[in-house]
N, C-alpha and C positions, 0 to 999 in steps of 0.2 A: 279858685277854687270853685267847686260845683255848687249849683243853688240846690238849697236843703228841697224847696218843692219839688224838685226834679225825680228824689227817691222819696219823699215823706219818711225817711228815720234820721233825719238831721246828720251830724258829722259824727257824733258819738253815741254810744252805746254801751251796753255793759252785757259782757260775756262772762256764762258761769255754770259750773258744776255745783254749786253748793249747795241748790235748791233740791237738787237729789236726797239727800239726806235729811231733811227738814219736815216737818208735818208740815199739813197742807195750810191750817188756819196761819202759821208762821209766815209761810210762804206770800200767802195773800197781803198780809202786811208789809214785808218788805219789797212785794213788786209796787204797792199803791206808793210806797215812797220813793221806787226810783222812777215814777211816774212825777211824783210833784215834782223831784230835784231837776226833771228838766231832760233826761236821758231819750233820745229819741228810738231805742229798741233795747229790749230785754232778750239775750240769745242765750239758749238754755242747752248743752250739749245732751246726747243719751250714749250710756256705756252700763253703768252699774245699779242703777237705782231705778226713778220713774218712770214710765214710759212716756216716750216725746208725745204724743197726742193727748195723754190725760195731762203731762206737763201744763201743754200748751193751754187746753183749755183752761186750766186752774188758773194761770198767767192769766189770759185773755179776759175771764171773769171779774178777776181782781182789781182791773182796772177798767179807762176807758178810752183812753185816747193810744197811748203807746202801741208801737207794732212789737209782736211776741216771735220770736227766730228761732226754727229750730236750727239749732248749729252743732252738730246734724242730725237727721232722722236717718239712725243706720237701715240700710236697704238690705242688711245679711236678715234682720229682726223681722220684717214681714211682707207678705204678696205684695206685687206692683197692685191688685185692685183694691187689697186692705189700705195701701198710702191713698192711693187715687180717694175713695169715698170719706176716708178722714179727713183730708186736704177740702174737698167740697163740703163738709157739714162744718168744720172751723170756720170755713171761708164766708158760707151762709148764713151762721151766726154770730159773726164777727167781721161785718163787711172792710175790706181793706185794710185789715189791722194782721193779718196773719203770713208769713213769711216762710213758706217751705223749705227747708237747705237740706240737701241729700246729699249722701256718701257712705262711708263706711266699706266701700269695697276692699276687696286682696286682690293680689296680683297673680296669685297663683292658685292651688286646686287643694291646700292645706286646710286644718281645721285650726280655726282661730278660737282660743281659750278665753273667755271671759270671768276672770273667778274659779277657776277651772270649770265652766260649762262650754260646752263644743258646741260652739256656731261656723258649720259651714263654709268655706269658703263660695261666691258665685260664678268664679272664673275671673280671666284677666279684665282689667280695670275699664280700660275705655268700650270695648265691645259690651260690657257686661252693663255698666252706666248707662250706654244708648241705648238697649234693650229694654230696661226697668224703664226708661222715660218712655218708649212706644207702648212700653203694655200699658203705664199708666194712663195714655193718650188714649188707649183704644178701649179702658175700660169703660164697660156699659154704666149709665148715668140715669137714674130713674125719680131720685128724688129732687128738692129745689135746687135751682143754680145760683151758685152764687154769684155778684154783681156787685164789684166786680173781680174776676177769677182771680183768685190766690195765686203769686207769683212763685216762681220756684228759682232757686240758685244752687248750685256744685260745690261742691268740696273739692275744688282744683287747684292744681300745684303745678303737674308740668306742664308745656306747649300744649297738648293734645288734648288734655282736659280743658283747658281755658279755653283753646279752640270751639269745643263741643259746647261749653256753658254759654259761651257768647252765641252760639248757631241756634242750641234748643232750649236754652234758660234764658231768664231777665240776668242773669251774670255770675259772679263767682265769688265764693267766702273761702278764701285763702287762711290757713292756720298753722303758724308754729313757721312764721315766715320774717325774714329783714325788711326794710326798707326795699332793698335792691331787688328782692322779688315783685315788689307793689310795681314799680317801673317796669320791670318784662311783663308782667300780666297785664300791664295798660296798653302795652304796645302789641302785644298778641291778640288781644281782646277786640281793640280798637275804643272809639272814643265813647260809643253810646251805650256800651253793657255797664250792669252796674259791677260794682267792685266795693266789697266789703269786707275791709282785712282785721281779721283776730290780733291783739299785742296784747302779750303778756306784760303785767310790772308791779313793782314790788314797790309800794311806797314807803320807803322806811330813809331814813337820814343817816343810820350807821351805815358804811359803805361796806365793811366785812360782813354783816347780818343782812342786809340786802341781797348781797353776792351770793351766801350762802344757800339761800332759797330759791334762787335763780339759777342755781348749778344745779340743784335737786331737781326742779320742772324739767330743765335742758336734758339732764340726764335719763331722768324717768321715761321723758319720749323718745330717747334713742334708744333705750335699751327695748320695747315693747312698741315700735312703730315703726317699723324696715321702710316703709315709704319716706317718710320723714328725714331718717338717713339720707336716703336717695336724694330727696331732694335740696339739702344741704350740701352735699357733694357736687351738685348740678351747678350748685351758686358759689361753688368752689372754694369750699371745706374741705380738709384732707382727714387722712387717718390721724396725724396728729391732734386735729380738731374735736373729734369722734370717738374713737377709742379709749375707754377707760372713761376717768374723770373731763368732762367737756373741756375744752379751752378758753381761758376769757375770754377771746376773741369772739368763739362763737354765742359763749352765753350775752356778752355785750350786745350782738348783731339779733337776737330771739327776744331776749326781756329790756325792758326800760326801768331801771330800777334809781332810784333816789329821791328828792324831792318833784313836787308838782310840777316844775317849773321844767325839770327833765323829762316828765312824762310829756307835758305838753307839747317839748319839740319835737319827742318822738314822734307823736300823733302829728303833728306837722307835716313832717319828714313824709307819711305815709299820704297825706293830702295833696302834697307839694307833687308827690309821685305820680300821681294820678288815682288815688283810692277816691271813693264819694263816700265812706262812711268807716269809723276804725272802732271796732267794739273791744272793749278792756275786761281784761279777765284779769281780775286781783289775786295775785298770789299773798301768802303768808305761813308762817310756821304750822298752820290748823287748817289744811285744808277743808276741811267739813264745816269750818265755823263761816257766818255770814259776815265779808269786810265791810261791814256798815260804817264803820268811822270812815277807811277808805272811798266808798263811794260818795260821801257826804264831801270828802275836801277835794275829790277829784270834779264833782258837779261845779262845786266853786271855782273852780280853776279853769275848766274847759268848757262848761255847757252854760253856755248864753240864755240869760233871762228874756231878753230882745234882741231882736236883730237888730239893733243900733250899736248892742254894749259886745261884738262879736272877742271872746279870749281869744278864739285863733285867727291868725291872718287873714285876710283876703287876696292872698295869691293861691295860686295853682293852676290846674286844666280847666 
């Protein structure tokens, strides 16, 4: 098992889209509770609601210690100089607590629609991300320098993007992946790069109900995210798994559903496969609702209040 002190994020964090639709006061209250529950990081997506920079500032200002991570800041939404300036500002205002995750690249030159709003693609994924990092690094800086400099990770899935993440950033933030991918990512990136894996979970002991929520999640991503289809195919899933209703084999690989012990075993699987940190995305029938009950139950089962009582095993890399 990796040393928590190496990353500062702990073994388990929370990943959520649910804050995008919540009023600012409610987000502040919830973030403060997640910190008190002992989670190591709050990861927030960016797609349909609050701007990633504003969301990060809101979460950071509502907490005192916890890491706040963009998971991810969409590079199609802002120029590299704007992202560089925003990152420096967050890093200087909240030293050591902001982690920038970058992604959202498209693999062709078509227009991507976000709720009907056209977002032009920036080009081929690898070249686009490399160029974006180059431009961020070259952006002039005239304000206070953050100390330490904010860390960056990439939303990496394929071997080449994982290699770029290890070479140019702190590491990778894979999303919508099984434990098998975590093992492959660790091999590709080597022992030193950070690997923070998103894991979707349904905390529900009714198997049929939990599986339906999990299946809907997997089906939605297969429909709207071609790069996720490519990635699961690269991992050995065929047309019978991804065409129409996703197969149970694929759903079970992507989503951990059941009781807290089932979820604990999946988290441990990622850690044993080489992950430094696993951020849990709790799914339920109402994606706009805050899964507060589930966050509390998972914290009790997975987050240690003291190093001497680790609910996760001490094995791993």
